[in-house]
N, C-alpha and C positions, 0 to 999 in steps of 0.2 A: 521225607526220605531219610532213612537211617543206614547209609552206605559207608563202609570203611574203604577209603582209598589212600594209597600212598601219594601224597601231594606232589611228588617229584617224578613219578614213573608211570602213572596209570592214566585212566580216562579223565577227561575234563568235566567237572560238574557244572551244569547250568541250573542254579537254584531258584531263580525268580519264579514266583507263582503267577505267571502271565495269563493263566486261564481265568483268573478272578478279576484282575485289574491291570491296565496297561498304562505305561508312561507315554504320553503324547508329545511332551516337550520338556527339554532341560534348559535351565538358565544357569550358567556357570559364572562365578565371580571370583577370580583367583589371583593370588600373588605368587610370583616365581622368585625364589630366593636362592641364588647360586652359592652363597656362603654356607648355608645349612643344608643345601641340596633338598629342599622341601618345597612343594606346591601346596598352598593352603588357602582356604576361603570357604565359600558356600556354594551349594548347588540346590536349586529349587526345582522340584519335580511336579509336573501337572499331570494328573491322572484322568482316565476315563474308565468307568465300569459300565456294565450293561447286562441285559437279561442273559445273554449267552454265557457270560462269565459267572453270573450268579447261579445259573442252573448247574454248572459244573462244580461250583464251590460246595454245593450241598452234599455231594457224594465223595468229597476228597477224603483220602485215607492218610494223608501226609501229616500225622501228628508225631510229635517228638516228646518222649516221656523220660523223666529222670529215673535213675535207679532207685531212688528213695521215694518216688512219687511226690516230690515236693512241688509246690506251685512255681510258676515262672519267676526266675530271680532277676527280673528286669530292674534297671535303675529307676527309682521313683522320682518323677519330676515334681515341680511346683504345681499346684492346682491350676486348671485351665480356666481362664476367664474369657468371656466373650463380650468385649466392650462394644458399645454403640459406636458407629463410625465417627471418627474424629478427622475431618478433612484438613485440619491444621497440620497434620503429619506431613503433608505433601504440598509442594508448589504445583499449581496447575500447569506450569510451563515445563515441568520436569520431563525429559525425554530419555530414551535408553542409553544415550551416550553420556549423560550427565551424572549418572548414579555413582560411577566409580571414583574412589579417592585413592591416592597412592599411599601405600603402607599396608600394615597388616589388618587394619580395620578393628572394630571394637567387638572382639569375640568374647563370649561368656566363658571365662576361665576360672570362675569362682569355685567351681566344683571339679577341680582337676582330678581328684581321686575317683571321680565317677566316669572319667574318660574310658572308652572301650577301644582296644586294639584287636585286629584280627589275630587270633592266636596262631603261632607257628607250631602246630601240633601235628603229629603223624596221623591222628585219627581222621583227618580229612573232613568230609562232609558232615560227619555226625554232629547233630545238635542235641545230643542226648542229655546235656545238662539241664535242659529246659523242658517244660511241658507247655506246649503252645499249639495253636491250630492255625493252618493257613487258609482255612475256609470257614464256613458257618456250621458250628456244631451246637446249636441251641443257645446255651447260656454263656459260652466262652467267646472271647473277643476275636475279631478278625486279625490275622497276622499278615502284615506286608513283608515279603521276603525279597530283598535285593541282592544281586551278585556283588560281592565286596571282598577284597583281599588286600593285605598289606597296607591298610589304612588305619589312621587314628581318628575315630569318630568322637567329636566333642559334645555335640548337642543335636537333637532333632526336635523341631517344633512345627506346629501348624501355622500356616500363613493366613493372616486376615486379609484376604483379597478384597473384601468389602470396603476396606479402608482406602482404596485407590480412587482418587478423584475421577469422576465421570464414569465409574464402573457400573453405576445404576442402570446404564443403557442395556446391560446384559441381564437384567432381572425383570420380572414381570411387575415388580412394585415400583411405582413412580419415585418414591423416596424410601431410603433405607432407615428404619428406626430400630427395629429389633433384629439383630443379626443372629442367625442360627446356622448350624452345620449344613442343613439342607439348602439354605440360601447361598452359602459360600460354594457348595458343590454345584449348585445351579449356575453360578457365575462362571466357574471353571468350565462346565459343560458347554455353555454358550461360547466361551472364548475359544476352546479347542476345536469347535465345529464351525467357526466362521468360514464363509466362502473364500475360495482361493484368491479372488480378486481383492480381498481386504487384508492381504498378508502383511503389508506395512503397518497397518493399524494393529493387527494382531501381535506383531513383534513389539510394538510400543507398549501395549497392555501387558504382555508377558513380562517385559522389563519392569514396568510399574509394579506389577504384582510381586515380582521377585524382591523388591525393595520395601514392600509393605511390612508393617510390624508383625511380630509373632503374636499368637493369641493362646499360648500354652504349649509347654513342652510335652513331648510324646515319649512313651516308654520304648526303650530300645536295648538291644544287645547284639553281640557279634560272635561268630565262630570263625573257623578257618576260611570258609568260603562265602559267608553271607552276613548281611546286616538284617536284623529282624525288628520290626517296628509295630507297635500296636497302640491303640487309644482305648482307655477304659470305657466300656459301654458301647463301643462301636463293634457290633457283632457281624456285620456283613461288609463287603467291599463297597456297597452303595453308601453305607453309613460312615465309612472311613474318610478322613480329610483328603480332598482331591488336590490340595496344594500343600506341600511340606517343604521345609528348609532344613538342610543337613549342613552342619558346621564340621569340617574335617580337615585333615592334612595327610599328605602322602608321606612315605618313608624313603630315606635315601636309597635303600636296597629294594624298594618296591619293584615288582616284576613287569609293570606296564610301561614304565618310562626308564630311560637310560641317561644317567648323568656322565658326561665324558668330555673330551676336548676335541675340537675339530682339527683339520689338517694344518691350521695355522697356530695351533696350541692354545686357542681360546676356549673357555668353557661353553658348553651347550647341553641341552637336554631335549630328548625327542622320544616319541613312541615308535618302537621298532617292530611292531607286529608280534608282540609276545604271545605265547600259547594261551595265556590267561586273558588275552585281549585287554580291555580297558578297566577292568574291575579294581585295579590297584592305582588308577588315576582318579576315578570318581565312582561312587555307588550307582549302580544302574541295573537295568534289566538286560541281560546279555542274550537271551534266546533271540534268534533272528526275527521271530514273529512280532517282537516288540519294536515295531517301526516307529521312529520318533523324529522330530525336528529338534534343533538346538540353536542357542545363541550363547556367546561367551565373551566376557570381558576379562582380559588378562593384563595385569600390571607387572612391570619389571623395570630394571635399570634402562635408561634411555639409550644406552649403547647397543642394546640387543634388538633383534628383529623377531617378531612373533609371526609364524606361519601356521595356518590351521585349515582344516576342512571347512570351507566357507564360500558362499556364493559371491561375496564382495571382496575386492582387492583392498584389504584394509590398509590404512595409513595410521601412523601413531598420533595420539593426542598427548601433548605435553601437559603433565599434571602439576608438577613442581620441579624444582631443579634436580636433574639427575634421574627423573622417573617419568615413564610414559605408559600409556594405556592403549591397548589394541582391542578392537571389537569385530567379531565375525558372526555370521548367522547362516543357516540353511533353511529352506522352505520345503525341500523334498524329503519326506519321511524315509529314514534308513535305519538299519540296526545300529545300536550304540557302539558295537565293535568296530564300525568303520570310521569313527571319530579319530582324528590325528592332529597332533600338535608338535611343533619343532620351534625351539627358542634358542637363538645363537647369534653370533656376530656375522650373519650371512651378508653377502654383498650381491645386489642385483646385477646380473650380467646383461648388458645392453648389446643387442646385435648391431653390427656395422650397417651403415645405410646401404640399401639395395642388395642386402645379402640374399634375399629371396623375394620374389614377386608377391605382393600382398594379395592373397586370394580371399580375404575375409569379407569383402564387400558382397552385398546381396546381389543375386543375379537370377535370371529366369532359369527354370529347370529345363535341361535338355530332354528330348524324348526318351533316351535310355535311362534317365533318372526318374522318370515319372512314377515308378512304383515305390519311390522313397516316401511318398506322401499318401497316406491312406485317410479317407474321409470316415469319420466316426468318432465315438466317444471313447476315451481311454478307459482301460479296465481297472486302473488303480484308484485308491482313495484320492480325494480331490487335493490338488496342490497346483501351483503355477507351472504348468508342464510345457517344456520346450517343443514337444511333439505337436502341440496345438498352436504354436506360434509360427506364422508363415515366415517371418524374417529369420527365426532360428533354424528352420528346416533347410535353408539355403546357405547357411554359414559354414563354409568349408573349414575355416581356420578360426577357432575360438581365441579370444584374448588370452595371452599367456605371459608368464614371467619365469625367469630362470635365476636361481640363487645358488651360491656356493661360497665357501671360504675364499678370501681374496687371493690366496696363493694358487688357486686353481683357475683363475680367470683366463689365462692363456689357453689351457686345455679346453675349457668350455667354449671359447671363441673358435678354436680350431675344429671342434667336432660337434658338440651338442647343439649350440645355438642355431646352426644352419640346418639341422635335421628336424627341428620341431615343426616348422610349417609344412614341409612335404609329408611328414608322417601323419599329422592331423588331417591334412587334405586327403591323403590316401584312405584313412579310416572312414572319412565321410563318403568317399566315392564307393566304398564297399557296403557300409551299413546305413548310411544316411545320417539323420539328425544326431548331433552330439548331445548326449543326455545332460551334460553339465555346461554351464554358461562360460566358465573360464577355467584356467589351469595354472597352477604353480608347479615348478619342478625344482627340487632341491637335491644337490649333491651332498649326501650325508657323510658322517665320519667313517673312518676306516673300519670301525668295529661293527658296522651294519652287516647282519648275517646273511644277506642275499643280494642278488644283483639289482633288485628293484622291488617296490611295493606301491600299489595304487590305492588311494583313498579318494573320497569325494573332493574334487577340485584340487588335489595335490598328489604329486608323484614323487617318491623318494628313489634316487638312483645311487648305486654304489660308485665310488671313484674308479673302480675297476673298469667301467665301461668307457672311460675317457682315454685309455691308452691304445696304441696301435691305430689302425685305420678306423673308418666310421662304421664298419660292419657290425661289431658287437653293440656299439651304442645305438645304432639304428634299429637293430632287431629287438633289443631290450626295451627301447622306448616304444616301439610298436606293440610289444607284449603288454606293457603297462597301460597304454592308451586303450587297448582292446578291453581291459577290465572295466572301463567306464560303462560299457554295455553289459559284459558278462562278469559278474562278481559284485557290481555296485548297482547299476540301474535294474539289473535282473539278478537276484541273489538266490542262493540255495536255501530252501526251507529247512533242510537237515544238513548240518555242517559236515557230516560224514561224506556227503556227495560233493567233494571238492572238485571233482572232474568237471562239474558244471561251470566252474570258474576257470580253473587252470587248463583244462583240456581245450576249451574254446579259445583262451588267450594264446595258447601255444600254436594252435592251428591257424588262428588269424594273424599272428605276427608275421608268418611267411607271406601271406597274401598282402598284408599292408606294406611290408618292406619291398616286395616286388613292385607294387604300385608306386611307392615313394621313389624308387630308383628309375621308374618309367621303363622297365624292362620290356622287351618284346616278349610275346607269349611263349615262344620256344625257350628263351633264356630264363624266364620265370619258372617254367616247368623243370628245366634242368637243375636250377638252384634248389627248388623245392624237393626234387628227387634226391639230391645230395644230402639235404637236411634230413630227409626221411631215413636215409642210410645211416647217418650218424645217430639218430634217435633210436633206430632199430638196435644198433650195437649197445647203446646205453641201456635200453630196456632189457635186453638179454642179460647184461651184467647185473642190473638191479634185481631182476628176478632170481638170479643165482645167489645173490648175497643178502637177501632180506627175508624176514619171516613171512610165511605164506599168508597169515591172517592180515598182514598189512599191505598185501597186494590186491585186495578186493576193493573195487570202486564203490560198491553199494553194500557195505558190510552188514547193515541191518536188514537187508532183503525186504520181505513184505512188511516189516515193522518200521521201515524208513519213514520219517516224519512223525512217528508216534511219540507222545510225551505222557507224563503221568497226569492224573486228574488235576493237579495244581498247575501244570505247565512245565514243571522241572524235568530235566533229562540229563544224560551224560553223553559226551562225545568220545567215542571209542578211540583210544590211543592218543587223545588230544594232548596229554602231558608227557608223552614219550619223547625224550630229547632227540632220539635218532630220527623221528618222523620228520623233523625240520629239514633234514638233508635228503629225504627220499623224494623221488620224482615219478613214482609209479602213476599217481593220479594225473600228472602232466602228460606223461608219455602214452599211457593206455587211452586216456581221453582224447589225445591228439590223433592217435591211430584210428579210433572209432569214428571220429568226425571226418577224417581223411577217407576212410572206407565208405562212409555214407555219401560224401561229395563225389567220389569216383563212381559209385553205383548210379547216382542220379544225374551226374554231369554238373559241372561248376555253375552253369547258368541257372539250372533248376534249383540247385542247392542254395545259392546265394540269394536268389529271388525269394525263396522260402525264408531264409534267415532274416531278411529285412522285414518280412511280414511277421515273423515270430517276435522280433524286437519291438515292433509297433504294438503287438498284442499284449506282451508281457512286461514291458518296461514299467518300473515302479512297483513290481510285485515279486513275490518269492515263488520258486518253482521246485518241483521234484523231477527226477529223470523222465518219468512217464509223461509229464506235461510236454516236454520237448519232443519225445519220440512219437507220442500219439498224434500231435499236431503235424509233425513231419509226414507221417504215413497217410494222414487224412488229406494232405494237400498235394500229394503227388499222384500222377495217373497210375492206374492198376498195372500197366505194362512196365512201369519203372520200379515197382516195388520189389520185384524179383524175389518173392517169397519172404521178404523181410517182415518181421512182426516184433512188437514190443517184447513179447515173451522170449523169442530166441535171441534178441539183442541183450536182454537181461542175462540170459543163460551164458551166452558166448563171451560177452564183453564185461559186464558190470558185476556179476555175482560169483565169478570164479577167479582163483588165483592163477599165477603163471601167465604164459603167453596165450592170448585168445586164438582159438583154432583158425578162424578165417584169416587172421593176420599171419599165422604160421604158414598157411597154404599160399598166401599171396607172396610172402618173401621168398619162399622156396621156388615158386614158379617165375618170379620176376627176374628180368635181365638187369645187369648193372647199367646205371645211367652213364652218359658220356663223360661227365665230370669225374665220376668215380673211376671209370676206366683209365682216364688220364692219370689219376693218382696211382692206380695199380702199376702203370708203366713206370712212374717215377720211383715207386717202391722197389721195383726190380733193379733199377739203376743203382739205388743205394745199397742193395744187397750185393751187387757186383763190386761196388766200391769197397765195401766192408771186407770182402773176401780177398782183395788184392794184397799182395805182400808189401812190406814197407818199401822195398826197392823194386820199382817196376821197370819193365822193358821200355826202352826209349820210344819204340814205334807204337806203343799202346795208346790209343786215343783217349783223351779226356772225356768224361761224361758231360753232356750238356743238359742242364736241368731246366724244365719249363717253369715259367712264373705261375704260381698257384693262388687261388682265392683263399681267404682266411678259413673257410669251412673245408677246403681241400687240404690245407695245411694241417688242420686238426685230424682229418682222416689219415693223412700220410703218417703223422706221428703215432696215431693209434695202431696202424699196421706195423710200424717199426717197433712199437712196444711188444709186439708178439715175437720178435726175434730174440733168440736166447742170448746172444752177445752182440754188442756193437763196440768196436774198439775206440779209444780216445780220438784217433785221427778222424774217424767217420763222424763222431759227435762234434768235433771242432769244425769239420767241413759243413755239417748240417747247420750249425749255429751261424757260420759266416754266410752261407748261401742264402738263407732265408731271413737273416737278421732277427733271429728268434727272440732275444731279450727285448726287442722293440715292438714285437707283435702284440695283439690284443690278449686279454687275460685267458680266454679259452685256449689259444695256441700256447701261451706261456705255461699254462697248467700242464699240458701234455709234455712240454719240453722239460719241466721240472720232474715229471714222473720218469722220463728217460734218464735224467741226471741221477736220480736216486737209484733206479734199477741197476745202472751200469757204473755207479760209484764214480762219476765223472767229477773229480774233486775241483777241477779248475772252475767249474760253474756253480759251486755250492753257494756263491754269493747271490746267484739268481734265485735259488730256492729260499734263502733267507729273506730276500726282498719280497718274494711272493707271499710268504707266510706272514709278513708284517703289513704289507700294503694291500693284499687281496684276501682279507680274512673271510670274505663271503664265499670263497672257493677253496681255501687252503686246508680245511679241517682234516680231510683224509690223507693229505700229504704227511701229516704227523704220524699217522698209522704206518704208512709205507717207510718212513724214516726209522721207526722203532722196530718194525718187522725184519728189517735188514740185518739186525743184530750187529751192525757195524758201529763201533764206538764213536767214530767221528760223526757219523750221521745222527746218532742219538744225541750227541752234544749239540748239533745244530737244532734239533727239535727242542731240547730243554732250554737252550739259550733263547730261541725265538718265543717260546711260551712264557718264559720269565719276563721278557720285554713287553708282552702284549696281554698277559692274563688279567691284569687289573682293569683293562678297558674292554676286554673281549666280552661279547654277548654271553649271557649265562648258560644257555643250552650248549653253545659251542664250547665254552670253557669246561663244562662238565664232561662232554664227550672226549675232548683232548686230554683232560686230566686222567680219564680212565685208560687212555692209550699209553700215557707216559708213566703212570705210577701204579 
């Protein structure tokens, strides 16, 4: 591909040539250095190629030619030697926990002038400096393209997997005498295709292979978005080495990880869901089709805790004084973008005894839950699947740990810890088997740009969810738990279809939270109607204030899921910093699923959803996969003229408000909880109209106690009032204790303060901008638009205090507002 992109404003390129060769497993061996703010070490990639990749590679057009038609300017390595196996290299007792040593390791730095950095150039994707092929074009070498950005690549070498003791069991030869490329690739093929029941043995051999000696450096070069590797004479993906080792280091300003301080002032680093995903953490294949497993050994100072996407609840291994090693692994193949790491001085928060009844024990299924278990073979590639494990299917509450900076221990004890068991149990009661065997939850630093983020086996939550009552914490926790099914176990094959993750999680968070609170059906319905009312207001506002092209849930239409011959593609608007703050794919996706559930009835819809989860877990889907199966599994009389085509037309491929939703909201009556809010709004309007000196006989208004979502709706209605006087605002603050409410309520309170220039409460705005960075970005805009010098001073002062720690996209958007 030769596409010019602005690397900060446009579409996100996925460069990896996944149509030719796929990474099946990563082994990371890394050191985390807080002084230099660098993560460095090695990554070993194990590949699989096959006929379907080779057939496509023959027709690929993705060549990149230099302006002067010069040959590829790749760094020339030393000649490759293929030694006969020397079993003295390894101890036969070596296991994957024994390989790591503390320190930087013995990296080859003899050729520092040959190191390659991803160039920070505006030309974006273009690889036009080089003439190279990503497929097979007769006499030219096969080119492996990996997604890579903001990394310093030191060396790339082929791994001599044949040198691992006992590896001959994976070959057809009883003894290894002459080692060839074909033999090494055969070993890797046998290793990556081992049956799921031998996963422990497989991990051991992956680790052994990752520590095997190199057998020759490979040619490589980098551009802004990719690392390109080739071996002289290897003309096809089949001929290319199937195990390679890359020596590299991250950069302090790399966009995949954030170096910052936690709420206790201690240094930490974590992946925060960057728009460029993990390519600035390790070279990888980013397209979701590249489903892989991984294992990682991470060394750092012994005072730090390493949390990661991993099936095991890792404990540190002391290596030498002041240094510890952590090891994690996963056996369920997932896209590399889902890998997450957080290193910091986290403290594990232990629940108080008898905080919540332990429901994790296995038990017999009740008749109503019988449809949670379906007999049959899973549709995904083979791995140790919990859906086929009888004890896993009945586990309502999976093992979990909660971590946070020590200064937040009290807040975690009061809110988060007691919510985890009922929310996990509620999710199981709705969808059945938890896809992942365990869960870590981490309260991340204040600069985290959203309220939460879910990754395999780990959830990040913003500190904003810990304030106020339990409502915001519970709903957000339910949202992230829902991603275990939709977003992780079932992923979108085309990342432009974000609604398949966020729409489902938004719809399910209400259902999970009602179940976790054990609400009666009519209470649950009332609260869900109120939430729909709030989201309807938010969707209308978002549609009014966002570009039409960014309001479409399926922007590629009939080309959704299509990639180039090599497998590369671009994600529309993937690098637009404003997209991070948009919620159209959450809201329109939510309303579509709510529409379908209402049409079918909740019982029919959720019975189908459990069947869908069983059918598609461990796989990637497109919108039509869900919609076609839904329509095929419901009776004709309940389809009510629904079709995939009209759902595409009305909901997924058009901007603005979907017509069916517009008709529903116009015809629908206000729910009881919303009517109660409307009555309270009228009271406040009367209070605001009263003169300063009132008649003695005039009765005081009596205000009702409101739920957090009702408070949000109340403040949104009051924001529509042209003026509210300081006495009314002061009374509002005191009546509802607004500075102590949750972040959603406080956000609306801050908007009222700004709109009406309520100077006495500017401290609440300053606190929000500093402590609730996940939600405060657009408050800066409101402060600046007011053209009030004091408010603008508040904005500039808060940005000055937070800009060094603020997430990059957020900082860019705020800077545009201020300067």
